[in-house]
C-alpha positions as CSV (number, residue, x, y, z in Angstrom):
1,M,12.4,-46.5,2.0
2,N,14.9,-43.7,2.5
3,K,12.8,-41.5,4.9
4,D,11.8,-42.2,8.5
5,I,8.1,-43.0,8.9
6,H,6.1,-40.5,11.0
7,V,2.7,-42.0,12.0
8,V,-0.3,-39.7,12.8
9,T,-3.4,-41.0,14.4
10,G,-6.4,-38.8,14.2
11,A,-5.1,-37.3,10.9
12,N,-8.6,-36.2,9.9
13,G,-8.9,-34.0,13.0
14,R,-7.9,-30.3,12.8
15,T,-4.6,-30.8,14.7
16,G,-3.9,-34.1,12.9
17,F,-4.4,-32.5,9.5
18,A,-2.2,-29.5,10.4
19,L,0.5,-31.9,11.8
20,C,0.5,-33.9,8.5
21,A,1.0,-30.6,6.6
22,E,3.8,-29.6,9.0
23,L,5.6,-32.9,8.8
24,K,5.3,-33.0,5.0
25,A,6.8,-29.5,4.8
26,R,9.8,-30.8,6.9
27,G,10.4,-33.5,4.3
28,C,9.1,-36.4,6.4
29,F,7.3,-39.5,5.2
30,V,3.8,-39.2,6.6
31,R,1.7,-42.3,7.3
32,A,-1.9,-41.5,8.4
33,L,-4.1,-43.9,10.4
34,L,-7.7,-43.5,9.4
35,R,-10.9,-45.4,10.4
36,T,-13.0,-46.8,7.6
37,S,-15.6,-44.2,8.3
38,A,-13.1,-41.4,7.8
39,E,-12.5,-42.2,4.1
40,W,-14.3,-39.0,3.1
41,Y,-11.4,-37.0,4.4
42,R,-8.8,-38.5,2.0
43,P,-9.0,-35.8,-0.7
44,F,-8.2,-33.1,1.8
45,L,-5.3,-35.1,3.3
46,E,-3.7,-36.6,0.2
47,P,-1.4,-33.7,-0.6
48,Y,0.2,-34.1,2.9
49,V,0.1,-37.9,3.4
50,D,2.4,-40.4,1.7
51,E,0.5,-43.5,3.0
52,F,-2.9,-44.2,4.4
53,V,-3.5,-47.2,6.7
54,T,-6.9,-48.2,7.8
55,G,-7.2,-48.9,11.5
56,D,-8.9,-48.1,14.8
57,I,-7.2,-47.3,18.0
58,R,-9.9,-49.3,19.8
59,E,-8.7,-52.4,18.0
60,R,-5.2,-53.2,19.1
61,V,-4.4,-55.6,16.2
62,S,-5.4,-52.9,13.6
63,L,-2.4,-50.7,14.8
64,D,0.3,-53.2,13.7
65,A,0.4,-52.2,10.0
66,A,0.4,-48.5,10.9
67,F,3.1,-48.6,13.6
68,S,5.5,-51.0,12.0
69,G,8.8,-49.3,11.1
70,A,7.7,-45.9,12.6
71,C,10.3,-43.6,14.0
72,C,7.6,-41.6,15.8
73,V,3.9,-42.0,16.5
74,Y,1.9,-38.8,17.1
75,H,-1.2,-39.9,18.9
76,L,-4.0,-37.3,18.3
77,A,-7.0,-39.6,17.8
78,G,-9.6,-39.1,20.4
79,I,-13.0,-37.7,21.3
80,V,-13.1,-34.0,22.4
81,S,-16.4,-33.6,24.3
82,I,-18.1,-30.8,26.1
83,A,-21.0,-33.1,27.1
84,S,-22.0,-33.5,30.7
85,A,-22.2,-37.3,30.8
86,M,-19.6,-40.0,30.4
87,T,-20.3,-42.4,27.5
88,A,-18.9,-45.8,26.8
89,E,-17.5,-44.5,23.5
90,L,-15.6,-41.6,25.2
91,E,-14.0,-44.0,27.7
92,D,-13.3,-46.6,25.0
93,V,-11.5,-44.1,22.7
94,N,-9.8,-41.8,25.1
95,V,-8.6,-44.5,27.6
96,Q,-8.6,-47.9,26.1
97,G,-7.4,-46.4,22.8
98,V,-4.4,-45.0,24.6
99,K,-3.6,-48.3,26.2
100,N,-3.7,-49.9,22.7
101,V,-1.4,-47.2,21.3
102,I,1.1,-47.7,24.1
103,D,1.1,-51.5,23.7
104,A,1.6,-51.1,19.9
105,C,4.4,-48.7,20.3
106,L,6.2,-51.0,22.7
107,A,5.5,-54.1,20.5
108,H,7.0,-52.4,17.5
109,R,9.8,-50.6,19.4
110,V,8.7,-47.2,18.2
111,P,11.5,-44.8,19.3
112,R,9.2,-42.0,20.3
113,L,5.5,-41.4,21.1
114,V,4.1,-37.9,21.3
115,H,0.8,-38.1,23.1
116,T,-1.7,-35.3,22.9
117,G,-3.3,-34.5,26.2
118,T,-5.1,-31.2,27.1
119,V,-4.9,-28.3,29.5
120,H,-8.3,-29.4,30.8
121,T,-6.4,-32.0,32.9
122,L,-4.9,-29.3,35.1
123,P,-6.6,-28.8,38.4
124,F,-7.1,-25.2,39.7
125,H,-8.5,-23.6,42.8
126,D,-8.9,-19.9,41.7
127,T,-9.1,-17.8,38.6
128,T,-5.8,-15.9,39.0
129,S,-3.0,-18.5,39.5
130,I,-0.6,-19.3,36.7
131,L,-1.2,-22.9,35.6
132,R,1.9,-24.9,34.7
133,E,2.7,-28.5,34.0
134,I,2.3,-31.1,36.8
135,P,4.2,-34.3,37.4
136,R,1.0,-36.5,37.6
137,Y,-2.6,-36.0,36.7
138,M,-5.6,-36.2,39.1
139,P,-8.7,-37.4,37.4
140,D,-10.9,-36.8,40.5
141,A,-9.7,-33.2,40.7
142,V,-10.9,-32.1,37.3
143,Q,-14.5,-31.6,36.0
144,G,-16.2,-33.1,33.0
145,P,-15.9,-36.6,31.6
146,Y,-13.6,-35.5,28.8
147,A,-11.0,-34.0,31.2
148,R,-11.2,-37.1,33.4
149,T,-10.6,-39.5,30.5
150,K,-7.7,-37.5,29.3
151,A,-6.2,-37.3,32.8
152,I,-6.4,-41.1,33.1
153,A,-4.9,-41.6,29.7
154,S,-2.0,-39.2,30.4
155,N,-1.2,-41.1,33.6
156,L,-1.1,-44.3,31.5
157,V,1.5,-42.7,29.3
158,L,3.6,-41.6,32.3
159,D,3.3,-45.1,33.9
160,A,4.5,-46.7,30.6
161,V,7.5,-44.4,30.6
162,T,8.6,-45.3,34.2
163,E,7.5,-49.0,34.3
164,R,7.9,-50.2,30.7
165,G,10.6,-48.1,29.1
166,L,8.3,-46.2,26.7
167,N,9.9,-43.0,25.2
168,A,7.0,-40.6,25.3
169,V,6.2,-37.0,26.0
170,I,2.8,-35.3,26.4
171,A,1.6,-32.2,24.5
172,M,-1.2,-30.2,26.2
173,P,-2.9,-27.7,23.9
174,S,-5.4,-25.1,25.1
175,G,-8.4,-24.1,22.9
176,I,-7.3,-24.8,19.4
177,I,-8.4,-22.5,16.6
178,G,-7.3,-21.9,13.0
179,G,-7.6,-23.6,9.6
180,F,-7.6,-27.3,8.8
181,E,-10.9,-28.0,10.5
182,L,-12.7,-30.8,8.7
183,K,-14.7,-32.0,11.7
184,R,-16.8,-29.2,13.1
185,S,-16.0,-28.6,16.8
186,N,-18.2,-26.6,19.1
187,L,-15.9,-23.6,18.8
188,G,-15.6,-24.1,15.1
189,A,-19.4,-24.1,14.8
190,M,-19.5,-20.8,16.6
191,V,-16.9,-19.2,14.3
192,V,-18.6,-20.5,11.2
193,D,-22.0,-19.3,12.4
194,V,-20.6,-15.8,12.9
195,A,-18.9,-15.9,9.5
196,E,-22.2,-17.0,7.9
197,G,-24.2,-14.4,9.8
198,R,-26.2,-17.0,11.7
199,L,-25.2,-16.1,15.3
200,P,-27.3,-13.2,16.6
201,V,-26.0,-13.3,20.2
202,Y,-23.0,-14.1,22.3
203,L,-22.2,-14.6,25.9
204,K,-19.6,-13.2,28.2
205,G,-16.5,-15.2,28.9
206,E,-12.9,-15.8,27.9
207,Y,-10.4,-18.6,27.3
208,D,-6.9,-19.2,26.1
209,F,-6.9,-19.9,22.3
210,V,-3.9,-21.2,20.3
211,D,-3.3,-21.4,16.5
212,V,-3.4,-25.0,15.3
213,R,-0.3,-24.3,13.2
214,D,1.7,-23.4,16.4
215,V,0.4,-26.6,18.0
216,A,1.4,-28.7,15.0
217,R,4.9,-27.2,14.9
218,A,5.4,-27.8,18.6
219,I,4.2,-31.4,18.4
220,A,6.5,-32.0,15.5
221,D,9.4,-30.6,17.5
222,L,8.6,-32.9,20.4
223,A,9.5,-35.9,18.2
224,T,13.1,-35.2,18.9
225,M,13.1,-32.7,21.8
226,G,12.4,-33.1,25.5
227,P,13.2,-36.0,27.8
228,A,10.7,-38.9,28.2
229,G,8.0,-38.4,30.7
230,E,7.7,-34.7,30.4
231,S,4.6,-32.7,29.6
232,Y,4.4,-29.4,27.8
233,I,1.6,-26.8,27.7
234,L,0.9,-25.4,24.3
235,S,-1.1,-22.3,25.0
236,G,-1.7,-19.1,23.1
237,H,-3.4,-15.9,24.3
238,K,-6.3,-15.2,26.6
239,T,-9.2,-13.9,24.5
240,S,-12.8,-13.0,25.3
241,V,-15.7,-14.4,23.4
242,K,-16.6,-10.9,22.2
243,E,-13.1,-10.5,20.7
244,L,-13.2,-13.9,19.1
245,I,-16.5,-13.4,17.3
246,S,-15.4,-9.9,16.2
247,Y,-12.3,-11.4,14.6
248,A,-14.5,-14.0,12.8
249,A,-17.0,-11.3,11.7
250,E,-14.2,-9.1,10.4
251,A,-12.6,-11.9,8.5
252,A,-15.9,-12.7,6.8
253,G,-16.8,-9.1,6.1
254,R,-19.8,-9.1,8.4
255,K,-21.0,-7.2,11.4
256,P,-20.5,-9.1,14.7
257,P,-23.6,-9.9,16.9
258,S,-24.1,-7.1,19.4
259,L,-26.4,-8.7,21.9
260,C,-24.5,-10.2,24.9
261,L,-26.5,-12.7,27.0
262,P,-25.8,-13.0,30.7
263,R,-23.9,-16.2,31.5
264,P,-26.3,-17.3,34.3
265,L,-29.2,-17.1,31.8
266,V,-27.4,-19.1,29.2
267,Q,-26.3,-21.6,31.9
268,A,-29.9,-22.2,32.8
269,F,-30.9,-22.9,29.2
270,S,-27.8,-24.9,28.5
271,Y,-29.2,-28.1,30.1
272,P,-32.3,-28.4,27.8
273,A,-30.2,-27.2,24.9
274,E,-27.7,-30.0,25.4
275,M,-30.5,-32.6,25.6
276,W,-32.0,-31.2,22.4
277,A,-28.7,-31.2,20.5
278,L,-28.0,-34.8,21.6
279,L,-31.5,-35.9,20.5
280,C,-31.1,-34.2,17.1
281,G,-27.5,-35.1,16.5
282,A,-26.5,-31.5,16.3
283,T,-23.1,-30.1,17.3
284,L,-22.9,-29.2,20.9
285,V,-22.1,-25.6,21.4
286,F,-23.6,-24.3,24.7
287,T,-23.5,-27.0,27.3
288,P,-23.2,-26.5,31.1
289,Y,-19.5,-27.6,30.9
290,A,-18.6,-25.4,28.0
291,I,-20.1,-22.3,29.7
292,K,-18.4,-23.1,32.9
293,V,-15.0,-23.3,31.1
294,L,-15.5,-19.8,29.9
295,G,-15.4,-18.6,33.5
296,D,-12.6,-20.8,34.7
297,N,-8.9,-20.1,35.2
298,C,-7.2,-20.1,31.8
299,N,-3.9,-18.6,32.8
300,F,-1.8,-21.3,31.1
301,S,1.9,-20.8,30.9
302,H,3.8,-22.0,27.8
303,E,7.2,-21.0,29.3
304,K,8.4,-24.6,29.4
305,I,7.8,-25.4,25.7
306,S,9.1,-21.9,24.7
307,M,12.4,-22.5,26.5
308,L,12.7,-25.9,24.8
309,T,11.8,-25.0,21.2
310,G,11.5,-21.3,20.9
311,Y,7.7,-21.7,20.7
312,T,6.0,-18.3,20.1
313,P,2.2,-18.4,19.5
314,A,0.7,-16.3,16.8
315,S,-2.1,-13.9,17.4
316,V,-5.7,-15.1,17.9
317,Q,-6.9,-12.7,15.3
318,Q,-4.6,-14.2,12.7
319,A,-5.7,-17.7,13.6
320,V,-9.4,-16.9,13.4
321,A,-8.9,-15.3,10.0
322,E,-7.2,-18.4,8.8
323,Q,-10.1,-20.5,10.1
324,V,-12.6,-18.4,8.2
325,K,-10.5,-18.5,5.1
326,F,-10.1,-22.3,5.2
327,Y,-13.9,-22.7,5.7
328,F,-14.8,-20.6,2.6
329,D,-11.9,-21.4,0.3
330,V,-11.3,-25.1,1.0
331,Y,-13.9,-26.8,3.2
332,K,-17.2,-25.4,1.8
333,P,-16.4,-25.8,-1.9
334,M,-15.5,-29.5,-1.3
335,L,-18.4,-30.2,0.9
336,N,-20.9,-29.9,-2.0
337,G,-23.9,-29.6,0.1
338,K,-23.0,-32.5,2.5
339,R,-22.6,-32.0,6.2
340,L,-20.2,-33.9,8.4
């Protein structure tokens, strides 16, 4: 084989899919790790993946075939959750899965691991301070089971760097938007509902959103840039929910919802709404944690990654337009009436 092998876990996720496309555009040999249950995604990924390997990050032995001969492993597989309660699956995937990835990288002498963390692992005490990278994560200082599992996992990576000689860096995206979404996220569900004219109301709030293509480019750059043990925030632009849905409506040629619900009212109904969604197997959209995040500090600085790579995030409006276009032009036609 004449090309170095780049391994992507979680290739069927939005960022993993975009990363495969970015690596392929750079002329890399792309190997994607997919679970057996993710075979449905292959038709989407095939133009950007040279080799598929079946495996599960929860099963250490299943990673051997995928990691063998790799020049870089990009670990993106994980569960993104806005749920209120910790589950065994969340802990198993986000914590034990990272332990397995670290062990497999070391066993196969993988030259570089790019681990995907999240800005949700950053503690804050007010809504005005600028949030930057920290040398070590504090699981007890963040809220929500997702943030806690990601903080624990990021510390595992840092410990492996200092204690076991692992060459790894951590990428920390903010709220990811844009095309390539095959697995509907809570934010993706909201954008699609607006584009389809199914969302009659919205709530006040704001967050930092970043184009998935910018995240993919930065993660690909980190394969060869940045010293081991460093973390990099991949943020975009602070955007209100009202602006976000107006961008989605404009891209779909629809009128945006005009009724804004007070956050305290939505917060009160979010508890039974979360229970109902969990019982019905529906996508979680408005949970207590998600609504809280829309009022939290989101002043994330991407100065560090910008100084390293020249990272410059695209506009949120452009990213949302790409997300709507991907939904109508790619995802919906191939879905053929099925729902993931």
